[in-house]
N, C-alpha and C positions, 0 to 999 in steps of 0.2 A: 816610684810607679806606680803604673792602673792599666786596666785595659780600655782599650778602646771599642767603640761600638758607632756604624755611622747605620740610620735607619728612614730608610725612604726616603734617601736623599738626592731631591731635585734643583737642579742649576739652568736659570732659562737668562739669555742677554734678551728682548723682549721678548718677539715668539720666537725666536730659535730656541730649542731643549737641543744643551752638553751634553750635560747629565739625567740620568734617564730613571731618578727612584731605586737605586746601587741599598743594597744593603751591604753591610764587613761587618766582621765580629773577630777583633788584635786580643788574644790574653798578652797579661801580664808578666811584661820581657818578653814576648817576642819578636821573631824578627820578622816581619812583613815589607814583600817587592810589590807593587803599584807597578804591573809592566803591559805595556803596548802600542803599535804607532804612534808616530805623531800625530795629536790633533784626538785619540781620545779620549780623552777626560781626564786621565790622572794626576796632573800638575794642578790641574781647578780642584779634584776631590782635595788633593794635600791641605791647598793655601785655603779652602773650607774645614778643614777639622783643624789648620794654626786659625782662622777668627783673621785672614788676609782676603777672604773672597765671602763676598756675602749669601747667604744660604737663602732659597727662593722658597724652600719647603723640604719638611723632615727633621730627621737629630741627631746629632754630635754628641755625644757624652763620651765624657772624660774620667776614668773612673766611674762613682756614681752619683756624679754632676752635667747637669744639660746645658754644657756650655754656647750653648747659637748666640747666645745675647752678652757674651762674655768680650771682653777685647784679647789682642794677641798676650795681653800681657799677663792678666786675670789666666791664662789656662794651663801656665804651669808648662811649657813645650817649648824645645830651644830645636832652629831650625836651621838648619847648615845648605846654601845656597847654592849655585853652576857656580856664582862669580866670584866667591868666598870675600867680599866687601866689609872688606880690610879699611881701618882709615891708614890712611900713607903713612902720615905726619905722628903716628905712633908707634912706641915699640911693642913687640909682640908681646910682652908681657902687659904692656897697655889695653893694647886692644884685647887682651883673652880677659882681663880684670876688670872691662869696663861695664860691661853689667853688674858689677857687683859692688862698684860704686859708684852707679845711679842707683842701688840701694842704700847707701848711705853704711854699708858695709866698713867695718875696723879695718883699719889700714894692712896692718898687723894680718890679719884674718883673711884681709881680700890675697897678700903676698903668698901664706900658708896654702889657700884654696889655687893661686896658678899654679905655685909649683910643683905641685902634685899632679896637676891634668900635668903641666910641662913634659915630670918624669913620665908618666904613663904613656907621653905619645914622640918621645924623644927630642921635644923639643928645648931642653935646659941647656944647651950652648947657645942657643938665638934667641935669647930673653931678651938680651939688652938691641938686640938690632932692628933694621924697619921691613914692612913687606916687600919690599925695592929690591932689596938683600938678599934676599927667599926666593927660592925654586919653585914652579909650580908646586908639587906635593907637601911643599913645606909649608906657604902660603895656605894649601887646601888644612896642613891638621894646624895651625894655628885658628881657622873656621873653626874643627871639629873644638881643641881646645876651652875657643872661647862659648861653647853651647855647655860642655861638660861642667866648667866650673860652677854653671847655675844648678845643675843635680836636677833637670826637670826629671816631670812625669814619663814625658815620651816624649823621643828623638827624631821629625823630623827632616829628610834629608829629602833636593831635590835635585835629581841628575848632576853629585856631587862631581862627579870623575869626567861630564862628560868636556870641560880644557885638558884634559892632561894625555897624552903621549900615550901610545897602546902598550911601551914594559909599564910603564908607573900606574898607568892602572889597573893594570895584575893585582900590582906593590899593592897599589892602598885598598881595592875591593876589600886583600886581604887582613890588612888592617886593620879595615872598622867592623871587618867579621873578629875579629880577637878581641876589639876592643869593646863590642856586645856582648863576647863570652864571658868577660870582665867584670865588668858592669852590670849585664843581666835589664838593662831599661829597656821598658818598651819604644821599639825603632820603627817607623813606617817609611820606608824608602823608595824613592820612584826615579826608573830609568827605560828606556826607550833600548835596552839593549838586555838581550835574553839570558846571553853568555853570566852576565851580570848577576841576571836574579837567581839564573839557575847554583851558584855556587856560591847567593851567597843569606839567603830566604830560609826562615821556617817553614814560611810559606807563602804561597807566589799567589797575586790576585792579578790573574788575564784581564783589560778591559777591551772595549772596542766597540768607536762609538759611543761610547757614554755609558757601556753596559758591562755586567759584569756577566765576562764568556764562562772563570771557570773557575775555582778555588781551590787549593791543594799546594801540599808539598810538591817541591823541585820535579823526584822521580815520576808521582803520583800524575802530575803532567805530563811527562814525560812517554808514560808508561800506557797510560788509559786518558791518553785527550779528549775532551767531552765531544765534541764535535770539530768537522774541518777547517776553522779558525784558527783552533789551537792549537792542531798538529800537525798546521803549515808554519806557523810564530813558534812554539819550544821547539828548539832541535838546532841545531848548527855544523854540519847545512841542515836545512829544512827537510820534514819527509815529505816524499815523494807521492803522488796524490796520481794515481789514472783511472781511466774512464772503465768501466767494465759492469758484464750483463751478469746475470748467473743463467744456466743455460739447462742441469741440472740439479740434481738433489738424488744422493742414494748411500747409505752404510752412515751414515754422520757427517758426511761430506758436499760440500760445495763445491761444481763447476766454475771457476769463474771464466769467460771470454774478455779476454784483452786485446782487442788489432788484431786477431785474427790467432792471437797466442791462449789454449786453454791452464787456468791450475787450481789444483784440488785444495781447498782450504776447509778445516772443521765445519760443518754447517753449525748455525742458531734458526734461531725460531722466527725469527724474522726477516730469512731470507726466502725467496719464494722463484718458482724458475719465473724470469720473465723480469724480475726488478733489477733495478738501473743504480749501483753502486760508485764508489768512488774506492779505488784498495790503495790503502796506503800501505809507504812502505821504506821506514829507515834507512838513509846509506851505506849505513852498516853492515845492514841487513842482507847484503848483495854482494853474488862475489860471479866471478868471471868460471864460464865451466862450459861444456859442451850441450849443454839446453838449458831452456829458457827464453827467456825474450832476447827477439835477435835483432842488434840493435848498431847504431855507425858512433864510433868514436869523434866526439865532437872538440871537447878541451882536455888537456893536462893540466893538472894541476900537482907538483910533487912539492908535500912543506917540510920533507923530509921522516920526520917520524910517519905520515901515510902520504898515497898517493889519493888528489879527489879526482872522480873522472866525469867529465859531464857526457853523456849521450842521446844521441836522437833514436828516438823509439814511435815511428808511425808518425803522429804527428805533435806528439809527446813530448818531452824532456826531462829527463833522469840523472840522476845525480845523486854517483855511487862514492865510498871510503871502504880505499882499500889497506891493508896493514904491509903486505908484502909487495914487492917492488917491481909491478908486472911491466911490462914493456910495451904498453901503449902507443900509438899512433896515429894520428889525427888521418878521418877516413877509414881505417879500419873499420870491421865488425865482426862484432863477439857474439856470446850471448850471454846475460847476468840471467842469472839463478836465485828467486825469492825461494828464503825459505819459509814456507806456509805456516809455522807454528808464530812467524813473528810478525804477520799483514795485522793493519788495523783495515774496521769495515767500515764504509760510511756513507748514509742515504742520501745520493745523486740530489734529491730535489729540496731536502731540508740541512743537510749538511752535518745532523747527526750522529751519533755515533750507534755502528747497532751490534748489540750483545752477541 
C-alpha cells in the first residue's frame, strides 16, 4: 500500500487545457472518489496517475517515488475498467491469474492466489466458466479479482459500475466498499454518480472543468458546500438555489427578500443590506405549511418511502422531499416553509459560500 500525491498537474491537448494545475493528496489506505460531470477531467486525471495518459507538467508520486516517467506496469497499480476487458476464450481462473502468469510466477502459487481472491469475491463456483456464461456483476467481480491477485499498492477504478442495472449497482458498490475495508488498499475511484461518491468514499474530490472545486468527506461536502457548484452537484435531489437580496440587518438576523417573500436568517459579517445572494435549501429541509413561499405544484413523484414534489415559485423551480404522504395535485397552490437554520448562503456573483 502507499499514499498518492498529485502536484500542480496539467494536461493539454495541443492548445486545449483539460486539467488545470490540480493538487490532491490521498493517504495510505484511503478510499477517494473523483466525481464531477461528464468532461470535467476525472478519467483523464485517473489515467495520468495510472500512466496511461502523458503528463503535460506537474508530478505524480506513489509512495515516496515520482512515477511520471514510469510505465503503468512499473507503478505497482491495478486498474478496473468500465468494460471489464476480460479474455473471452479464457476461463475465470485463467483471466484472474493471467498477470501472475506473465510474471512467470510458480503455477501452484498462481492457483493459490487466484483461489484466495475468488473466495473473497464469491467466485469459487465459477472458476471453470467462461465470461460469456457470467452475469454483468460476476464479470465485474472477475475484473476486480484480476486486480486483487496482483496485490498492488493502489487500486484504480474507472466508472466500473456504469454498465450494470440500478439494483446491481447498489449491490456492487456495497461489495467494493466492503472489499476495501477488508484489504485496506489505497483506492481511487472515478464516477459521475454523486450517490456512488457519497456512499463509498472516505474522501471526495469534486472536479469541474479541470479544476478541483472542493475536497472533503461526504458529509462535509453535503453540509458545507464551498460554492454553488458543489451545492448543486452533491445531493440527490440537488439543492434548491433561489435568487434573493438582503433588505435588513437587525439583532443578529438578516432579512432576505425572495421574489416578494421574506425570510429571516442568522446574519454573518459578509452580509450587507443590498447584497444579492443565492439562498440554498436542501429539498428535505422544506415542509408544507400555512406560511412561507407560495408555490404551484407541477409534478408529484411518489417513490414509496418518500414523495418528491416539483413546484413553481415565481420564475424559479423548487424541489421538496416529504416523508409524509401528502395529497398533492398538480396545479394546486401551497406554501413551502424554509427552515432558517438549514439555509446556505452563496454570493450571487462569485458563487462562493458566505459564512
